[in-house]
N, C-alpha and C positions, 0 to 999 in steps of 0.2 A: 582423417580423410572423409569427405562428405559422402553419405550414402543416399543416393537419390530415391531408393525404394522407401527409406525411412521418411525423408522429407515429404514425398508424395503422401504417404500414409498419414503423417501428421496434418498436412493441408486438407486431406480428404475428411478428417475427424474435427476440423476446426469448428465448423458450424455447429455440430452436436455439442461441442465443448462449450461454445457461447450460449446456446440455449439452456444447457443445465446451469450455467453460471447466472443467467437472467433469472431462473426459478429461485436459485439462493437469494438473489437480490430482492425478489418479490417477497419471500419469507422474512427477510431482515427488515424490509420497509414496513411489513405487517406489525411486526414486533415493536418497531420504533414508534409507529403511529399509536398502538395500543398503550404504550408506556410514556408517551409524550416526550421521546427522545429526539434530539436534533441530529440530522446527518445531511450530507449532500454528496452528489456525485463528484469525483476528484479525478485529477490527472487525465490519463488517456480515455477514460469513461466518460468524462465530461466533454472532452474534446470530440470523442466520437458522437456524442448527442448533439453537439452544435454543428459539427462539419458533415456528419453523415447520417444523422438521424438515429443512431444506434451505434453498434460496435464499429470501430475502425475495422475495415474488412480484414486486416491481418492481425488484429489484437486477439489475445486469448486470456485476458484476465479483467477483472473489474475492481476498481478502487473506490472507496468512500472515504469521506472525512466525518470525524466527529469531535466535538469538544471533549477534552479528556474526561471531564466529569460524566458526560453522557455516556462515554464508552465504558467506564468503570461500572455504570449502572446497567448497561447492556450486558457486561460480562455477569452480573448478578442474576439477571432475569432470563437470559438467553437459553442456558441449559434446560430449563423447564419448558421453555416455549418452542423451541425448535422442532420441526418435523422430524419423524424417524428417518435415520440415515444421515442427518446433518450432525456436524460436531463442532463445538466452539473450541478452537485451538488457541490456547495460551501457553505461556511457560509453566504454569501450574497445572493445567489439564493434560499436558503433553510434554513432560520434561525433557524428552529426547529431541524436541523440536530445534532446528538449526538456526532460527532467527527470532527476534522479539516481536515481529509484527503479529498483531492479532488477526486470525482468519476464521471464517466459517467454512468448513470443509464439507464436501460430499464424499462419504465413505464408500460408496459404490462407484468408484472411479479411480483412475490413476493419472497424475500429471507429473512428468518428470522435467525438473529444471536442472540448469547447469549447477554443478555443486551439490546436488542431492547426494546424501550418503545412504546406501542401502544396508550398510552394517548397523544403522540407528533405525530403530522401529517406529519412529514418529509417522504420523498420518500424511499421506501424500495424494489425497484426492483433490479434485477440482476445488476451487475456492473463491471467495471474495476477501479482499484485503480491507481492514479497517485501520486507518491512520489517525491517531489522536492529535488533536490541535490544542495549543497552549497560547496565552498571550505572550507578546514579544515587547521588549523595551524599545522606546523610539530611538534607536540609534542608527548611524550611517549604514546603508546596505552592504558596504564593502567590510565593516566590521562583522555584520551577520554573516556573511560568506565566509570569511576567514575562520571565525570561531565555530561555526556549525560544520564546515567541512572538516576542521581539525578534530572536532569531538566525535563526528560520525565515522570518520576513517579510523580513528584510535580505537573506538568501541568495536568496530568490525574486526580489525585485526586481533584485539585482545581476546575476542570471543571465536576466533578461527581455531580449529584444531591444530595443535602444536605438537612438534615431536621434539625430544630432548637435543638440544644442540646449542653452541655458543650464540649462533644467530637468533635462536628463539628467545634465549634469555635477554639478549641485547634488545630485541623488539619489545619484550615484555616491560623492560624497565623504561625504554624511551617512549613507547606509546602510552604506558600507564601514567608516566609523569605528565606527558602531554595532555592526556585526557583530563587529568585532575586539575591541571593548571588552567586550561581553557574553560572548564566546568566553573572553576572558581571566579575567573574573570567574568563569566556570563552572569554568575549569581551576583557578583558585585554591581554590575552594570543593571541588573534588574532592580536593585535597591536604589540606584542613582537616578534612573530614567523612568518616566511613566510608561505604563502598559495599556494605555487606553485607546491606541490607534492601530496597531498591528497584531496579527496572529499567524501562526504557521505550525507545521508539523514539529512534533517533539525533536529534540535536537539530534538524537542518534539516528533519526530517519530523514534528516534535511542536509544531505551532503552537498546540495547546490546552492544553499543559502537562499531559498525562496522566502518571501515575506509577502503577506497579503494585507491590504487594508481591511479592516473590519467592516467598513461600509460596502465593501465589495462582496461580502458573504452574507451579512444580515441587513435585512430580514430575509430568511430563506425563501426562495421562490421554487417554482416547479418547471420541469423541462420534460420532453417527451423523448423516451429512449426505447427503441425497438417497439414503438406504438403504444407505449404505456407510460403514465405519469410518474416521475420520481422527483425527489427533492434535489435542489440545485443552488449554488450561490446566487445572491441578489443580482450581481452583475457578472454573468459568465464571461463576458468580453474582456473585462479588466482582469478577471481571475486567470483566464487562459493566457493573457499577454504576460502576466507575471511568470507563468510557467513555460511558455514556449515562444514568446515574442510574436513572430508572424505565423500564428497557428493555423491559419486557413491555407498556407502553402502545403501541397501534397509532396511528401518526401520522395526522393528517387527510388526506382524499383529496388536497388541494392540495399536500402535502408527499410524496406517493407518486410520485416522479418518476424516471424512467429517466435515468441519466447521459448516455448516448450521444446524439449528434446524429443518427448514422446508424450502423446495423449490417448488415452483409453477411456472414452466418455462413460461406459457402462460396463462393469465387471460381470454382474450377474443380470441377465434379462429378467425383467419383471413381468410376470403373466398379465 
C-alpha cells in the first residue's frame, strides 16, 4: 500500500539528492580528465541534459558510459583519487553488493531501491553508475536484441538469491544452460562479423538490445548539465533515438516516477 507521507518525504529530498550526485559526477570528471579517460553522459542523464538542461525533474540517478578499458583504468586509479567520503563500489571492493554495476557511492547518505537487502551490509549511499561499453559485431539488431535479452535476463536470475526448492533447481539449470548457449553464440558471431561499426553496453547490462553506431559516440563532445560542462556523445540526437525513439516527448504524469523508495541525502551534518 502506498504511503503518501513517505512519497512526499522522498519528493522533498529529491533536489538535495540530485545536487549530491552532481558533486560525485564533478569528482569523476576531474579524475577522468587527469588520467585521460573517456566517458560520456548516458541514459536518462544525457536525456535530461538535452531536454531539460540538467536532471529530468523526477530523476534520481546519474549514468555515464565508458569504454571497458577506460573503466578498468578508472577502477585502478579512483580509490586513491576520490575525495573523502566517496567509495568505488565493485564486486571486489564490496563483495556483498547485489549487482555487477560499478558505482561511485557517497557514504554519508542513504538511498533505498526496490530489492535492496538490509541483511547484507553493502554500501547503499547515493551514487553515479558507470556502464562499460564494448564493440559489437555488425549483425542484425533483431539478433542483438534476442541474444542480449537472453543473456542479461539469465544472468540476473542466476545471481538472484535463491532458496532451496525444485523450482530453484529447474531455474538454475534452464537459465544456466541458456546463458552459456547464448554467450557461445555471441562469441562465435564476434569471430565471424566485423566489430568496427557498433558498440554498446556489456551484455549483462543490455536487456533491451540497444546498439549505437560508433560515429554517434566518437569523437566525444561536451554538453551542459546543470550549468556545467560534461562529456557527451558526438551526436546526442542519434544516441538518444537509439535509446528512447521520440525522446523529446514528455511522459504522462503516471510515468514520472522517482526510482528510490527512500532517500536520505545526508546522514551526518557536516560543520
